[in-house]
C-alpha positions in Angstrom: 0.0 -0.1 -0.1 2.9 2.3 0.8 4.4 1.6 -2.7 1.0 2.3 -4.3 0.6 5.5 -2.3 4.1 6.8 -3.5 3.3 6.0 -7.0 0.1 7.9 -7.0 1.6 10.8 -5.2 4.4 10.8 -8.1 2.0 10.5 -10.9 -0.2 13.3 -9.4 2.8 15.6 -9.2 4.0 14.9 -12.7 0.3 15.5 -14.0 0.0 18.9 -12.0 3.2 20.0 -13.7 2.0 19.1 -17.0 -1.3 20.7 -16.8 0.2 23.9 -15.5 2.5 24.5 -18.6 6.0 25.9 -18.6 6.6 29.1 -17.1 6.8 31.9 -19.8 9.6 34.7 -19.5 8.9 38.2 -20.9 11.0 39.6 -23.8 11.7 42.7 -25.6 13.7 43.2 -28.9 15.3 46.0 -30.7 17.0 46.1 -34.3 20.2 47.9 -35.1 22.2 48.4 -38.2 25.8 47.5 -38.8 27.7 49.2 -41.5 30.9 50.7 -43.0 31.6 53.4 -45.4 34.2 52.6 -48.1 36.0 55.6 -49.6 38.3 55.8 -52.4 41.9 56.6 -51.9 44.7 57.8 -54.2 48.4 58.4 -54.1 50.8 60.3 -56.6 54.5 60.2 -57.3 56.4 62.3 -59.7 59.8 61.9 -61.5 62.0 65.0 -62.2 62.1 66.5 -65.6 65.6 67.4 -67.0 66.1 69.3 -70.1 69.0 68.7 -72.6 71.7 71.3 -72.1 71.5 74.7 -73.9 74.1 77.2 -74.9 73.9 81.0 -74.1 72.4 83.1 -76.7 69.0 82.6 -78.3 67.1 79.3 -77.5 65.6 76.8 -79.9 62.8 74.6 -78.8 64.1 72.0 -76.2 61.6 69.3 -75.3 61.7 66.9 -72.2 59.3 64.7 -70.6 58.9 63.0 -67.3 56.3 60.8 -65.5 53.6 61.0 -62.9 52.4 57.7 -61.3 48.9 57.8 -59.9 47.4 54.8 -57.9 43.5 55.3 -57.2 40.9 52.9 -55.9 39.3 51.0 -58.9 36.4 53.1 -60.3 37.4 56.1 -58.6 37.5 59.2 -60.9 40.4 61.6 -60.4 42.0 64.5 -61.9 45.7 65.6 -61.9 46.7 69.3 -61.7 50.0 70.9 -62.1 50.9 74.0 -60.2 52.3 77.2 -62.1 55.6 76.6 -60.4 57.5 78.7 -58.0 58.8 81.3 -60.6 55.5 82.0 -62.3 55.0 85.5 -64.0 52.8 85.3 -67.1 54.1 81.8 -67.5 56.2 79.2 -66.1 59.9 80.0 -65.7 63.1 78.4 -64.8 65.3 80.5 -62.8 69.2 81.1 -62.1 69.2 84.0 -59.7 67.5 86.9 -61.5 67.7 85.3 -64.9 64.8 83.3 -66.4 64.1 80.7 -69.1 60.2 80.3 -70.2 58.9 76.9 -70.5 55.5 75.0 -70.6 54.2 71.7 -69.6 51.7 69.9 -71.7 49.4 66.7 -71.5 50.2 65.4 -75.1 53.2 64.6 -77.1 52.3 67.3 -79.7 52.7 69.9 -77.0 49.5 71.6 -77.9 47.3 71.0 -74.7 48.7 72.9 -71.8 48.7 71.0 -68.4 48.1 73.5 -65.4 45.9 73.7 -62.2 43.0 75.1 -64.5 43.5 72.7 -67.4 43.8 69.1 -65.6 44.1 65.6 -66.8 41.1 63.4 -65.9 41.2 59.5 -65.5 39.6 56.6 -63.8 41.4 54.6 -61.1 42.2 50.9 -61.6 43.5 50.1 -58.2 47.0 49.7 -59.8 49.7 52.2 -60.9 48.8 54.4 -63.8 51.5 56.1 -65.6 50.9 59.7 -67.2 53.5 61.5 -69.2 54.2 65.2 -68.7 55.7 66.7 -71.8 57.7 69.8 -71.3 59.2 72.4 -73.7 61.6 75.3 -73.4 60.1 77.8 -75.7 62.2 79.0 -78.7 63.5 82.5 -79.3 64.6 83.5 -75.8 67.9 85.1 -74.9 69.8 83.3 -72.4 72.9 85.5 -71.3 74.1 83.6 -68.2 75.5 80.1 -67.8 74.3 78.0 -64.8 71.7 75.7 -63.6 68.3 76.8 -64.0 65.4 75.2 -61.9 61.7 75.6 -60.9 59.5 73.5 -58.7 56.2 72.1 -59.7 53.5 70.5 -57.6 51.3 67.6 -58.9 48.1 67.2 -57.1 45.5 64.4 -57.5 41.9 65.1 -56.7 39.4 62.3 -56.3 
């Protein structure tokens, strides 16, 4: 009888638990966004331009070229501007003290498209190095009375 009583008691407890159901906990939720902005990046480097030697007297046209290397993110449009130089006065000038030699920089081999801060070169980034040639010309017909080294500094700027 004792065994039957304990069995009935256990069965009654199990039945009571089953009929009451599991305890329900209260919950609340909220959503949030996860994101990142991916922006383009560009870099630029420039090689020096050196004209061939000239003699004193009246100049003839003297051409030279150098290269700019631009690396912009794939698909990023960019433009490259060249400053007027440190000695600009109505045009770009190489200087040796108070003596000047006029020159220009161009975007094309025929030297017909000036390259400046107002007239830029535009391109699309590829994610790899892209080389752009800068064409230079010492203008013909100038009087160069002094020997020596003449120089100017140009700043190449990439905008993207």
